[in-house]
C-alpha positions as a Markdown table, in Angstrom:
| # | Residue | x | y | z |
|---|---|---|---|---|
| 1 | Met | 0.0 | 0.0 | 0.0 |
| 2 | Arg | 2.8 | 2.3 | 0.9 |
| 3 | Ala | 4.5 | 1.6 | -2.5 |
| 4 | Leu | 1.3 | 2.4 | -4.3 |
| 5 | Phe | 1.0 | 5.8 | -2.6 |
| 6 | Ser | 4.6 | 6.5 | -3.4 |
| 7 | Leu | 4.1 | 5.7 | -7.0 |
| 8 | Val | 0.9 | 7.8 | -7.3 |
| 9 | Gly | 2.7 | 10.7 | -5.6 |
| 10 | Leu | 5.6 | 10.4 | -8.0 |
| 11 | Leu | 3.3 | 10.4 | -11.0 |
| 12 | Val | 1.5 | 13.5 | -9.7 |
| 13 | Val | 4.8 | 15.3 | -9.2 |
| 14 | Val | 6.0 | 14.4 | -12.7 |
| 15 | Ala | 2.7 | 15.6 | -14.2 |
| 16 | Ile | 3.0 | 18.9 | -12.4 |
| 17 | Val | 6.6 | 19.4 | -13.5 |
| 18 | Ala | 5.6 | 18.5 | -17.1 |
| 19 | Met | 2.8 | 21.1 | -17.1 |
| 20 | Ile | 5.1 | 23.8 | -15.7 |
| 21 | Ala | 7.8 | 23.0 | -18.2 |
| 22 | Lys | 5.2 | 23.1 | -21.1 |
| 23 | Lys | 4.1 | 26.6 | -20.0 |
| 24 | Gln | 7.6 | 27.8 | -19.7 |
| 25 | Val | 8.5 | 26.6 | -23.2 |
| 26 | Gln | 5.4 | 28.2 | -24.6 |
| 27 | Ala | 6.2 | 31.5 | -22.9 |
| 28 | Val | 9.8 | 31.5 | -24.3 |
| 29 | Ala | 9.1 | 30.3 | -27.8 |
| 30 | Pro | 9.0 | 33.1 | -30.3 |
| 31 | Ala | 5.7 | 34.0 | -31.8 |
| 32 | Ile | 5.4 | 32.9 | -35.4 |
| 33 | Val | 4.9 | 36.0 | -37.6 |
| 34 | Pro | 3.6 | 35.3 | -41.1 |
| 35 | Pro | 6.0 | 36.8 | -43.7 |
| 36 | Ala | 4.9 | 40.0 | -45.3 |
| 37 | Pro | 3.6 | 39.7 | -48.9 |
| 38 | Ala | 6.1 | 40.5 | -51.5 |
| 39 | Thr | 5.5 | 43.8 | -53.3 |
| 40 | Ala | 7.2 | 45.3 | -56.3 |
| 41 | Asp | 8.9 | 48.0 | -54.2 |
| 42 | Ala | 10.2 | 45.7 | -51.5 |
| 43 | Pro | 14.0 | 45.6 | -51.4 |
| 44 | Thr | 15.6 | 42.3 | -52.4 |
| 45 | Val | 18.1 | 40.5 | -50.2 |
| 46 | Gln | 20.9 | 41.7 | -52.4 |
| 47 | Glu | 19.8 | 45.3 | -52.1 |
| 48 | Gln | 19.4 | 45.0 | -48.3 |
| 49 | Ser | 22.9 | 43.5 | -48.1 |
| 50 | Arg | 24.4 | 46.3 | -50.1 |
| 51 | Ala | 22.6 | 48.9 | -48.0 |
| 52 | Ala | 23.9 | 47.3 | -44.8 |
| 53 | Gln | 27.5 | 47.3 | -46.2 |
| 54 | Gln | 27.2 | 51.0 | -47.2 |
| 55 | Lys | 25.9 | 51.8 | -43.7 |
| 56 | Val | 28.8 | 50.0 | -42.0 |
| 57 | Leu | 31.3 | 51.7 | -44.4 |
| 58 | Gln | 29.9 | 55.1 | -43.6 |
| 59 | Asp | 30.0 | 54.4 | -39.8 |
| 60 | Val | 33.6 | 53.2 | -40.0 |
| 61 | Asn | 34.6 | 56.3 | -42.0 |
| 62 | His | 32.8 | 58.6 | -39.6 |
| 63 | Ala | 34.5 | 56.9 | -36.6 |
| 64 | Leu | 37.9 | 57.2 | -38.2 |
| 65 | Glu | 37.3 | 60.9 | -38.9 |
| 66 | Gln | 36.3 | 61.4 | -35.3 |
| 67 | Gly | 39.4 | 59.7 | -34.1 |
| 68 | Ala | 41.6 | 61.7 | -36.4 |
| 69 | Ala | 40.0 | 64.9 | -35.2 |
| 70 | Arg | 40.5 | 63.9 | -31.5 |
| 71 | Thr | 44.2 | 63.2 | -32.1 |
| 72 | Ser | 44.8 | 66.4 | -33.9 |
| 73 | Asp | 42.9 | 68.4 | -31.2 |
| 74 | Ser | 45.0 | 66.8 | -28.4 |
| 75 | Gln | 48.4 | 67.5 | -30.0 |
| 76 | Pro | 50.0 | 70.8 | -29.0 |
């Protein structure tokens, strides 16, 4: 009888842990967003890549110019 209660108690605990784990996984899982319909004026992957590369290039050049200005300002 004692073994039966232990087994039932163990099964109840496993069921509770499984329910909590399921809720946690559902809360963490990203929401599935349907992709936007493709339109004629939507940028292609290649255009997006080129734009990102240009942005990085501009940012690097701007940072280099700022660094050069700082070093020229700090020199007597």
